[in-house]
C-alpha positions in Angstrom: -0.2 0.2 0.0 2.8 2.8 0.7 6.2 2.7 -1.7 9.2 1.5 0.5 12.0 4.3 -0.5 13.3 7.0 0.5 16.2 9.2 0.1 17.7 11.9 2.4 19.2 14.3 0.0 15.4 15.2 -1.1 15.3 18.8 -1.7 12.3 21.0 -1.8 13.0 23.2 -4.7 10.8 26.1 -3.6 7.1 26.7 -2.5 5.8 25.5 -5.8 7.3 22.1 -5.4 6.1 21.1 -1.2 2.2 21.2 -1.7 -0.4 20.7 1.1 -4.0 19.7 1.0 -6.5 22.5 -0.8 -9.8 23.2 -0.1 -12.7 20.9 -2.1 -13.3 22.2 -5.1 -17.1 22.9 -6.9 -19.2 19.9 -8.2 -18.5 19.6 -12.0 -21.3 19.2 -14.8 -21.6 15.7 -15.6 -21.9 16.3 -19.4 -18.3 17.7 -19.3 -16.3 15.5 -17.2 -12.2 14.9 -19.0 -11.9 11.7 -21.5 -10.8 8.6 -19.6 -7.4 8.0 -18.8 -6.4 5.2 -21.2 -3.3 6.1 -23.6 -4.6 7.6 -27.3 -3.2 5.6 -30.2 -3.1 2.6 -28.0 -5.9 -0.3 -29.5 -5.8 -2.6 -26.3 -3.8 -1.5 -23.7 -1.8 -3.7 -21.6 -2.2 -2.2 -17.4 -0.2 -3.2 -14.8 -2.2 -3.6 -11.6 -1.6 -1.9 -8.5 -0.1 -4.9 -6.1 0.9 -4.4 -2.6 4.8 -3.5 -1.6 4.8 -4.2 -5.7 3.7 -1.6 -7.7 6.3 0.6 -6.8 8.7 2.9 -9.0 10.9 0.1 -10.4 8.1 -2.1 -11.3 6.0 0.4 -13.0 9.3 1.4 -14.9 10.1 -2.4 -15.9 6.7 -3.3 -17.2 6.5 0.0 -19.6 9.6 -1.7 -21.3 8.0 -5.1 -21.5 4.7 -3.9 -24.0 2.8 -2.5 -20.5 1.1 0.8 -21.7 -0.1 1.9 -18.6 0.9 1.1 -14.8 -1.0 2.1 -11.4 0.3 2.7 -8.0 -0.1 0.1 -5.4 -3.1 1.5 -3.3 -2.5 3.8 -0.5 -4.5 5.2 1.7 -6.1 8.3 1.8 -4.8 9.5 5.3 -1.6 8.3 4.7 -1.2 11.0 1.9 -2.7 13.6 3.9 0.1 13.0 6.2 3.0 13.7 3.5 4.7 16.3 1.6 5.2 16.3 -2.0 8.8 17.3 -2.8 10.9 17.5 -5.7 14.1 15.2 -5.6 16.6 16.5 -7.2 19.3 13.7 -6.8 16.8 11.3 -8.5 14.9 13.6 -10.9 11.4 12.3 -8.8 8.9 13.7 -7.0 8.8 11.9 -3.9 5.5 12.1 -1.6 6.8 11.4 1.7 6.0 11.5 5.4 8.3 12.2 8.7 8.5 10.3 12.0 10.6 10.7 15.3 13.5 8.4 16.4 15.1 7.9 19.7 17.7 10.3 20.1 15.6 12.2 18.6 16.3 11.7 15.1 13.6 12.1 11.8 12.7 8.9 9.6 11.9 9.8 5.9 9.4 7.7 4.5 8.7 7.8 1.1 5.0 6.8 0.1 5.1 7.1 -3.5 8.0 8.2 -5.7 7.3 8.9 -9.4 9.0 10.0 -12.5 8.0 13.6 -14.3 7.9 11.6 -17.6 6.2 8.4 -16.5 2.4 8.1 -16.9 0.8 7.3 -13.6 -3.1 6.2 -12.3 -3.2 6.8 -8.9 -5.0 4.3 -6.8 -6.3 4.9 -3.3 -8.1 3.6 -0.5 -10.7 5.4 1.0 -14.2 5.0 3.3 -14.4 8.7 3.0 -15.6 11.4 0.4 -14.1 14.4 1.9 -10.9 12.9 2.4 -10.2 11.3 -0.7 -10.6 14.5 -2.5 -7.9 16.0 0.1 -5.7 13.3 -0.2 -5.3 13.8 -3.9 -5.1 17.7 -4.5 -1.0 17.5 -4.3 -0.8 14.8 -6.7 -3.2 16.1 -9.5 -0.8 17.8 -11.3 1.4 14.7 -11.7 -1.1 11.8 -12.4 -3.0 10.5 -15.1 -5.7 10.0 -13.4 -7.8 8.4 -10.0 -8.9 5.1 -9.0 -10.7 3.8 -6.5 -9.7 0.9 -4.5 -13.2 -1.3 -4.5 -11.8 -4.6 -4.5 -9.6 -5.8 -2.0 -10.8 -8.7 0.7 -8.2 -7.9 2.7 -9.0 -7.5 6.8 -7.2 -3.7 6.7 -9.4 -3.1 4.4 -12.6 -4.3 5.5 -12.1 -3.3 8.8 -11.7 0.6 7.8 -14.8 0.2 5.4 -12.2 1.1 2.5 -12.2 -2.2 -0.2 -14.3 -4.5 -1.2 -16.1 -3.2 1.9 -17.5 -0.4 -0.5 -19.7 -3.1 -2.0 -21.4 -3.3 0.3 -22.1 0.4 0.9 -23.4 2.1 -2.5 -24.4 5.0 -1.7 -21.1 5.9 0.3 -18.6 4.6 -2.8 -21.0 6.8 -4.9 -20.4 9.6 -2.5 -16.2 9.2 -3.0 -16.8 9.0 -6.8 -19.0 12.2 -6.5 -16.3 14.1 -4.5 -13.2 12.7 -6.4 -14.6 13.4 -10.3 -14.3 17.5 -8.5 -10.5 17.0 -9.1 -10.9 17.3 -12.7 -9.3 14.1 -13.8 -10.8 11.2 -14.3 -12.2 8.8 -12.1 -12.1 4.8 -12.1 -13.1 2.1 -9.6 -11.8 -1.2 -9.6 -14.3 -3.8 -8.3 -15.2 -7.5 -7.5 -18.2 -9.0 -8.4 -20.7 -8.3 -5.8 -22.2 -11.9 -4.1 -25.4 -13.7 -4.9 -27.0 -17.1 -5.2 -26.2 -17.7 -8.2 -23.9 -16.1 -11.6 -26.7 -14.2 -13.1 -27.3 -12.3 -9.5 -23.8 -11.8 -9.3 -23.6 -10.4 -12.6 -26.8 -8.0 -12.2 -25.9 -6.8 -8.8 -22.4 -5.9 -9.7 -24.3 -3.7 -12.8 -26.3 -2.5 -10.6 -23.5 -1.2 -8.4 -21.3 0.2 -11.3 -24.0 1.8 -12.6 -24.7 3.6 -9.8 -21.3 5.1 -10.0 -21.4 6.3 -13.8 -24.7 8.4 -12.6 -22.4 10.6 -10.6 -19.1 10.7 -13.3 -17.3 7.3 -12.9 -15.1 7.5 -16.5 -14.0 3.7 -16.6 -14.1 0.3 -14.6 -11.9 -2.3 -13.9 -13.6 -5.8 -13.2 -11.8 -8.5 -11.2 -14.1 -11.5 -12.4 -14.1 -13.1 -8.6 -16.7 -12.2 -5.7 -14.7 -11.8 -2.5 -15.5 -15.5 -1.1 -13.7 -16.5 -4.3 -10.8 -18.3 -3.6 -7.4 -16.6 -5.8 -6.5 -20.2 -6.3 -9.3 -21.1 -8.4 -10.0 -19.8 -11.8 -12.1 -17.1 -12.7 -12.4 -17.7 -16.8 -15.5 -19.8 -16.1 -17.2 -16.1 -16.1 -15.9 -15.2 -19.2 -19.4 -15.2 -20.6 -20.0 -11.7 -18.1 -17.4 -9.7 -20.1 -18.9 -8.7 -23.6 -22.4 -8.5 -21.4 -20.5 -5.8 -19.5 -19.5 -4.6 -22.1 -23.2 -3.7 -23.8 -24.7 -2.7 -20.6 -22.4 0.0 -19.2 -21.7 3.2 -21.3 -18.1 3.5 -20.1 -15.1 1.7 -20.7 -14.3 -1.8 -19.1 -11.2 -3.3 -18.3 -11.1 -7.1 -17.3 -8.8 -8.2 -14.4 -8.3 -11.7 -13.2 -6.2 -14.9 -14.2 -4.4 -13.1 -17.3 -1.2 -15.2 -17.5 -0.3 -14.7 -21.5 -0.8 -13.4 -24.3 -3.5 -15.8 -25.2 -5.3 -14.8 -22.6 -5.2 -11.1 -23.4 -6.6 -12.2 -26.6 -9.2 -13.8 -25.7 -10.7 -10.8 -23.5 -9.9 -8.2 -26.0 -12.2 -10.9 -28.4 -14.9 -10.3 -25.9 -15.2 -6.4 -26.6 -13.9 -4.5 -23.4 -11.3 -1.5 -23.6 -8.2 -3.0 -21.9 -6.8 -6.0 -19.6 -5.2 -5.6 -16.4 -2.5 -7.7 -15.0 -1.6 -8.4 -11.5 0.3 -12.1 -10.6 0.8 -12.6 -14.3 2.8 -9.4 -14.1 5.0 -10.5 -11.2 5.5 -14.4 -12.2 5.4 -13.8 -15.9 6.1 -10.5 -17.4 8.5 -11.8 -20.0 5.3 -13.4 -21.4 3.6 -10.4 -22.2 7.3 -8.3 -23.7 9.4 -9.1 -27.0 12.5 -9.2 -25.2 13.1 -12.4 -25.6 14.7 -12.4 -21.8 14.7 -15.0 -19.0 13.4 -14.4 -15.6 16.7 -14.2 -14.1 17.8 -11.6 -16.7 14.3 -9.6 -16.2 15.2 -9.2 -11.8 18.6 -8.4 -12.8 17.0 -5.3 -14.6 14.8 -4.7 -12.0 17.3 -4.7 -9.6 19.4 -2.2 -11.9 15.9 0.0 -11.6 15.9 -0.4 -7.5 19.0 0.9 -7.2 19.0 4.2 -9.9 15.5 4.8 -7.5 17.4 3.9 -4.3 14.3 1.5 -3.3 14.4 0.5 -0.3 16.2 -2.6 0.2 13.5 -4.8 2.2 11.2 -3.8 -0.6 13.1 -4.9 -3.6 14.0 -8.1 -1.7 9.9 -8.8 -1.1 9.0 -8.2 -5.1 12.1 -10.2 -5.9 10.7 -13.1 -3.9 6.9 -12.6 -5.4 8.8 -12.7 -8.9 10.7 -16.1 -8.3 7.9 -18.4 -6.5 4.6 -19.3 -8.0 2.7 -19.5 -4.6 0.0 -17.2 -5.6 -1.0 -18.9 -9.1 -3.8 -21.1 -10.2 -3.2 -24.9 -11.5 -3.8 -22.8 -15.5 -1.5 -20.3 -14.4 1.7 -22.5 -13.4 1.4 -24.9 -16.5 1.2 -22.2 -18.7 4.4 -20.4 -17.5 7.7 -22.4 -18.6 11.3 -22.6 -18.1 11.8 -19.2 -19.3 9.4 -17.8 -16.3 11.4 -19.9 -13.4 14.8 -18.7 -11.6 17.7 -20.7 -11.4 17.7 -19.5 -7.7 15.3 -20.4 -4.9 13.1 -18.8 -2.3 15.5 -19.9 0.6 18.8 -18.6 -1.6 17.1 -15.4 -2.2 15.8 -15.4 2.1 19.3 -16.0 2.8 20.8 -12.3 1.1 20.8 -9.7 4.0 21.6 -6.8 1.6 21.7 -5.0 -2.2 25.2 -6.2 -2.3 24.3 -10.1 -1.6 20.8 -10.0 -3.7 22.5 -8.0 -6.9 25.8 -10.6 -6.5 23.1 -13.6 -6.6 22.1 -12.3 -9.9 25.1 -10.4 -11.7 24.4 -6.9 -11.3 27.5 -4.4 -10.9 26.5 -3.0 -6.8 29.1 0.0 -6.0 27.9 0.6 -2.4 27.2 4.3 -0.7 27.7 5.2 2.7 24.5 5.9 4.0 23.0 6.2 7.6 20.2 2.9 7.3 18.0 3.8 10.8 17.0 7.6 8.7 15.6 5.1 5.9 11.9 4.8 6.2 10.1 1.7 5.0 7.0 1.3 5.8 5.7 -2.1 5.7 8.6 -4.8 6.7 8.0 -8.4 6.6 9.6 -11.9 7.8 11.6 -13.9 5.3 9.0 -16.9 7.0 6.2 -15.6 5.0 7.8 -17.4 1.7 9.6 -19.9 3.7 7.1 -21.6 5.0 5.6 -22.5 1.5 8.8 -23.9 1.3 8.8 -25.8 4.2 5.5 -27.3 3.4 7.0 -28.6 -0.1 9.4 -30.0 1.8 7.5 -32.1 4.2 5.5 -33.2 1.0 8.8 -34.6 -1.0 9.6 -36.5 2.2 6.5 -37.9 2.7 6.6 -38.9 -1.2 9.7 -40.6 -0.7 8.7 -42.0 2.6 5.9 -43.6 0.6 7.6 -44.7 -2.3 10.2 -46.4 -0.3 
């Protein structure tokens, strides 16, 4: 949800480069809303999904060199944005949206929530349950983004408890109020939703259509639909619902983007033939990004490119290591996704090997990337969300147990 990178050399060039939230704007005429943020001249855009901890500047940049046309930021909570200050980083030529916190002995830690390139297209995804805070939180970033997306599909407890994400599917008037407020920004506003629950597939479709149309009436310019309900397992294929795609296209008067189980170019083509305006790729973009590009590179070459971008943009090591681990393991994939991936998608390094490295020097050495160590004070660099290597190792331990059990039975 928050971009885990920072550099203490960030400089606020002038008062115009440091911005605070502005007051609410007047409501626009719905008939005069800005056009959608889909890129001009692209027949069927490939969009990098907003992925927690992963959709930071290095991965967004990498995707654009592998046939993706438009990246989303990871979801950032409105209250977190409101605690930040926007400044120009002259060392990296980026804009950094950062907040600070007090450490022991009077030291200040800077945490970069969002880092963006002035020349790179970006859709900002926010997590919110407040119409007023949603608009206030995005104000400083409006000159630097193409559009705003509201997360209305995340099923994680953190989002649900805060009334955000998929919780908004059960509060349609609140969701409507958020969109109504955000269109005052003058930017195209979209939402990413899951399917609503229902006793059968037709009811699921109709409930979802009603919810989306409720948002269209107040200015929603584009919708991304994840073809799962909040209760569906991510390990079960959602392609059984491909029949819904052409119906959504026919029944909605805004562009429709489809998300869910997009593993290959063949999947992209199948979705395209059903009439929607683009496709959003999440897990397939982590585990098999090489599947969508024309570079001919393998997984480890791709990771090498990713590490170079992390060094270039001063991405925090903990965040970088997390993304590399997500790129080399396939624990989140459906059985179909695992079957589609081949040797070009696999790393010669194991999860255990990557978990064993503790710094950039070790990680770069593993993947053959040149690393020049810089003197820095680690205690002053912040990362918003940390993780434990056990998060990945526990799946490896389960695999080892299954292998040992099978060997015992075979013996």
